[in-house]
Backbone as CSV, one residue per row, in Angstrom:
resi,resn,N_x,N_y,N_z,CA_x,CA_y,CA_z,C_x,C_y,C_z
1,UNK,-15.879,24.959,-5.138,-16.607,24.598,-3.959,-18.073,24.897,-4.152
2,UNK,-18.865,23.983,-3.676,-20.288,24.085,-3.924,-20.953,25.214,-3.157
3,UNK,-20.581,25.390,-1.897,-21.259,26.363,-1.062,-20.257,27.417,-0.618
4,UNK,-20.049,28.432,-1.459,-19.042,29.428,-1.152,-19.441,30.291,0.035
5,UNK,-20.731,30.515,0.249,-21.161,31.314,1.389,-20.764,30.628,2.695
6,UNK,-20.998,29.329,2.781,-20.657,28.564,3.968,-19.148,28.539,4.175
7,UNK,-18.398,28.636,3.100,-16.951,28.535,3.165,-16.288,29.862,3.525
8,UNK,-17.053,30.936,3.631,-16.486,32.232,3.972,-16.179,32.369,5.455
9,UNK,-16.629,31.448,6.267,-16.406,31.526,7.700,-15.458,30.421,8.154
10,UNK,-14.882,30.633,9.319,-14.013,29.626,9.922,-14.791,28.331,10.125
11,UNK,-15.957,28.421,10.754,-16.775,27.228,11.008,-17.219,26.565,9.711
12,UNK,-17.501,27.360,8.695,-17.887,26.816,7.403,-16.769,26.010,6.772
13,UNK,-15.552,26.521,6.874,-14.396,25.790,6.346,-14.205,24.466,7.090
14,UNK,-14.355,24.512,8.424,-14.212,23.281,9.204,-15.265,22.253,8.807
15,UNK,-16.488,22.708,8.641,-17.575,21.810,8.267,-17.324,21.173,6.902
16,UNK,-16.943,21.985,5.938,-16.659,21.458,4.598,-15.417,20.563,4.602
17,UNK,-14.426,20.905,5.416,-13.226,20.075,5.513,-13.579,18.709,6.082
18,UNK,-14.440,18.688,7.092,-14.873,17.421,7.678,-15.609,16.580,6.650
19,UNK,-16.520,17.204,5.903,-17.234,16.484,4.841,-16.254,15.938,3.810
20,UNK,-15.269,16.741,3.450,-14.279,16.319,2.455,-13.430,15.159,2.970
21,UNK,-13.045,15.201,4.245,-12.287,14.086,4.817,-13.115,12.811,4.820
22,UNK,-14.372,12.930,5.192,-15.236,11.747,5.235,-15.433,11.140,3.852
23,UNK,-15.415,11.971,2.821,-15.583,11.463,1.460,-14.229,11.206,0.782
24,UNK,-13.158,11.339,1.568,-11.783,11.090,1.100,-11.371,12.006,-0.051
25,UNK,-11.902,13.222,-0.073,-11.479,14.242,-1.034,-10.326,15.005,-0.388
26,UNK,-9.137,14.407,-0.439,-7.992,14.906,0.303,-7.521,16.289,-0.132
27,UNK,-7.531,16.567,-1.415,-7.067,17.875,-1.888,-7.954,19.000,-1.363
28,UNK,-9.250,18.823,-1.476,-10.194,19.839,-1.003,-10.094,19.994,0.512
29,UNK,-10.016,18.875,1.228,-9.920,18.917,2.684,-8.674,19.681,3.114
30,UNK,-7.542,19.396,2.502,-6.291,20.052,2.873,-6.389,21.560,2.664
31,UNK,-6.934,21.965,1.541,-7.074,23.394,1.248,-7.949,24.081,2.298
32,UNK,-9.070,23.464,2.631,-9.983,24.046,3.614,-9.354,24.093,5.008
33,UNK,-8.656,23.043,5.384,-8.031,22.995,6.708,-6.942,24.054,6.831
34,UNK,-6.089,24.160,5.825,-5.009,25.148,5.905,-5.567,26.567,5.861
35,UNK,-6.651,26.787,5.132,-7.311,28.103,5.157,-7.845,28.406,6.552
36,UNK,-8.424,27.408,7.205,-8.956,27.595,8.558,-7.827,27.922,9.538
37,UNK,-6.685,27.277,9.383,-5.542,27.567,10.254,-5.083,29.006,10.049
38,UNK,-5.084,29.464,8.815,-4.702,30.854,8.547,-5.687,31.831,9.185
39,UNK,-6.964,31.493,9.167,-7.983,32.363,9.762,-7.888,32.411,11.282
40,UNK,-7.596,31.268,11.899,-7.550,31.201,13.351,-6.442,30.234,13.776
41,UNK,-5.200,30.707,13.798,-4.080,29.820,14.101,-4.076,29.285,15.533
42,UNK,-4.871,29.878,16.415,-4.909,29.440,17.812,-6.031,28.461,18.105
43,UNK,-6.754,28.033,17.085,-7.868,27.099,17.278,-7.378,25.659,17.158
44,UNK,-7.849,24.771,18.045,-7.413,23.376,17.969,-8.087,22.576,16.856
45,UNK,-9.283,22.970,16.457,-10.074,22.169,15.508,-9.369,21.894,14.183
46,UNK,-8.799,22.910,13.521,-8.160,22.581,12.237,-6.919,21.696,12.389
47,UNK,-6.217,21.822,13.502,-5.056,20.943,13.711,-5.510,19.502,13.932
48,UNK,-6.625,19.334,14.626,-7.182,17.985,14.792,-7.549,17.399,13.427
49,UNK,-8.203,18.198,12.595,-8.571,17.715,11.259,-7.340,17.420,10.411
50,UNK,-6.311,18.254,10.549,-5.088,17.998,9.784,-4.417,16.714,10.282
51,UNK,-4.529,16.452,11.579,-4.035,15.174,12.099,-4.760,14.005,11.464
52,UNK,-6.080,14.113,11.361,-6.862,13.056,10.700,-6.428,12.920,9.250
53,UNK,-6.237,14.058,8.570,-5.809,14.059,7.165,-4.510,13.263,7.024
54,UNK,-3.520,13.587,7.870,-2.239,12.885,7.796,-2.392,11.408,8.150
55,UNK,-3.219,11.112,9.140,-3.406,9.712,9.520,-4.037,8.919,8.384
56,UNK,-5.030,9.505,7.732,-5.668,8.836,6.595,-4.691,8.631,5.437
57,UNK,-3.719,9.511,5.326,-2.708,9.400,4.274,-1.557,8.481,4.680
58,UNK,-1.636,7.885,5.889,-0.616,6.947,6.329,0.628,7.600,6.899
59,UNK,0.519,8.856,7.336,1.661,9.590,7.873,1.448,9.837,9.370
60,UNK,1.626,8.765,10.141,1.337,8.803,11.565,2.130,9.823,12.350
61,UNK,3.408,10.011,12.021,4.218,10.975,12.762,3.675,12.390,12.607
62,UNK,3.303,12.750,11.393,2.741,14.083,11.169,1.360,14.206,11.798
63,UNK,0.598,13.127,11.799,-0.717,13.143,12.449,-0.557,13.412,13.934
64,UNK,0.378,12.701,14.584,0.629,12.915,16.013,1.022,14.361,16.289
65,UNK,1.836,14.924,15.414,2.284,16.313,15.578,1.083,17.260,15.624
66,UNK,0.128,17.058,14.746,-1.020,17.972,14.699,-2.029,17.684,15.805
67,UNK,-2.177,16.423,16.193,-3.018,16.133,17.362,-2.421,16.791,18.601
68,UNK,-1.091,16.720,18.721,-0.421,17.358,19.867,-0.578,18.880,19.810
69,UNK,-0.494,19.448,18.620,-0.681,20.897,18.480,-2.089,21.289,18.920
70,UNK,-3.083,20.520,18.499,-4.463,20.805,18.907,-4.594,20.706,20.418
71,UNK,-3.981,19.681,21.012,-4.030,19.506,22.455,-3.323,20.659,23.171
72,UNK,-2.170,21.085,22.647,-1.424,22.182,23.261,-2.223,23.490,23.206
73,UNK,-2.959,23.691,22.130,-3.774,24.903,22.004,-4.958,24.889,22.955
74,UNK,-5.514,23.697,23.201,-6.652,23.581,24.113,-6.699,22.166,24.687
75,UNK,-6.115,21.981,25.871,-6.085,20.643,26.476,-7.477,20.090,26.804
76,UNK,-8.512,20.911,26.756,-9.868,20.426,27.026,-10.593,20.008,25.753
77,UNK,-9.950,20.132,24.591,-10.570,19.759,23.318,-10.489,18.232,23.190
78,UNK,-11.571,17.569,23.547,-11.600,16.110,23.660,-11.329,15.362,22.354
79,UNK,-11.788,15.848,21.192,-11.484,15.099,19.962,-9.982,14.898,19.741
80,UNK,-9.188,15.935,19.981,-7.739,15.793,19.807,-7.177,14.817,20.828
81,UNK,-7.682,14.876,22.057,-7.224,13.938,23.099,-7.503,12.500,22.679
82,UNK,-8.715,12.255,22.177,-9.077,10.887,21.776,-8.253,10.418,20.576
83,UNK,-8.089,11.287,19.578,-7.319,10.894,18.399,-5.844,10.671,18.753
84,UNK,-5.306,11.523,19.605,-3.916,11.369,20.020,-3.739,10.089,20.825
85,UNK,-4.659,9.827,21.730,-4.575,8.599,22.519,-4.624,7.372,21.610
86,UNK,-5.509,7.407,20.633,-5.628,6.253,19.737,-4.358,6.018,18.933
87,UNK,-3.848,7.064,18.326,-2.683,6.880,17.444,-1.428,6.523,18.242
88,UNK,-1.376,6.926,19.509,-0.196,6.635,20.326,-0.266,5.292,21.042
89,UNK,-1.446,4.691,21.113,-1.570,3.456,21.888,-2.013,2.253,21.083
90,UNK,-2.497,2.443,19.891,-3.012,1.326,19.105,-1.896,0.701,18.284
91,UNK,-1.691,-0.568,18.522,-0.686,-1.300,17.756,-1.334,-2.295,16.808
92,UNK,-2.613,-2.546,16.999,-3.341,-3.469,16.132,-4.015,-2.658,15.036
93,UNK,-3.323,-2.492,13.915,-3.830,-1.650,12.847,-4.956,-2.294,12.053
94,UNK,-5.278,-3.554,12.379,-6.408,-4.192,11.712,-7.734,-3.720,12.315
95,UNK,-7.662,-3.130,13.529,-8.869,-2.596,14.158,-9.339,-1.360,13.402
96,UNK,-10.637,-1.222,13.308,-11.201,-0.045,12.652,-11.121,1.125,13.624
97,UNK,-10.577,2.223,13.152,-10.449,3.425,13.978,-11.554,4.399,13.603
98,UNK,-12.287,4.835,14.594,-13.291,5.863,14.376,-12.664,7.191,14.752
99,UNK,-12.459,8.042,13.778,-11.837,9.342,14.010,-12.831,10.260,14.689
100,UNK,-12.325,11.124,15.566,-13.175,12.120,16.206,-12.932,13.440,15.499
101,UNK,-13.865,13.799,14.628,-13.743,15.022,13.844,-14.057,16.263,14.660
102,UNK,-14.652,16.084,15.818,-14.986,17.221,16.660,-16.249,17.936,16.235
103,UNK,-17.050,17.275,15.414,-18.257,17.934,14.913,-19.523,17.465,15.613
104,UNK,-19.376,16.621,16.632,-20.535,16.138,17.391,-20.474,16.733,18.793
105,UNK,-21.642,17.031,19.367,-21.647,17.557,20.733,-21.138,16.515,21.723
106,UNK,-20.446,17.000,22.728,-19.909,16.117,23.768,-21.012,15.713,24.716
107,UNK,-21.014,14.447,25.105,-21.927,13.967,26.137,-21.216,14.091,27.475
108,UNK,-21.806,14.807,28.365,-21.188,15.030,29.679,-21.410,13.850,30.574
């Protein structure tokens, strides 16, 4: 990993995992996400990212499971709500899906 200092924190792991998902570096993303879950198992963010990971890998059932886990941990965490809504309601897979990584501030 390029920035080990940044990776020593929960937020650092999430940030690097998001970058890895965006660049489709699945192995690195998975390692960072699972490390983040170990650090803070009650946080919704890593479960949301793991849902994205599974969705990108074509495993919709597992993606839904992790989006639901993120939602169960924090029903106010909007990225998981949006990703769960999309994967549960979209039947036109030709549409481009914009994943909500949860790394942007919410507009009220």
